[in-house]
N, C-alpha and C positions, 0 to 999 in steps of 0.2 A: 399478623403481618405488620411490618413496620409502616408507620404513616407515610413515609416518603414514597413507598411503593404503591400507595392507594391514590391513583391519578384519575381525574375525571376525563381528561383528554388522552386518548390512546393514539400513539404514533402509527402512521401508515407507512409501509415500506414504499420505496420509489425505485424506479428503474433508471439506470444511467448507462451511457455508452461505455463500452469496454474499450480501452485504448488499443491500438494496433500492437503495441509493445507488451501487452499483458502477459502472454505466455513466456516471452523472453525475460520480462521482469521477474516473474515467479521463479524461473530457473536460476536467475542471477541471485535472487534473495536466498533461495534454498542452498545454493553452493556457498554463498557467503556465510550463512549460519552453520553449515556443516564444517567449514574450514575454521571459523573463528571460535566457535563454542562460546560466544558472548564475551570474548576477551579483547576484541579489536574495536576501534572507534567506527561507528556506523556512518560518519560523515562522507567518506569516499564512496560508499555504497549509494547513499542518497544523491550525491553529485552525479554519479554515473547514471542513475535512473532518470534524473531531471534532464541531463544532457541528451540521453536517448529519446526522451519524450519530445524535447524541443526539436531534435533533428527530424523526427518523423512527422511532426505537425507543422513544420515550416512550409510556407507557400512555395 
């Protein structure tokens, strides 16, 4: 095994909250990937996801 993989400290998984928009985000990402096949810029997708997250978490 490569020395870089021989670690003394083993990472522990953690649990985080799943945002309310998670299911919609996944559907949006799946649709974007199916349509673009990696040929379009991802910036509009990220902007949409960030905007949606801000709208749902705003007080």
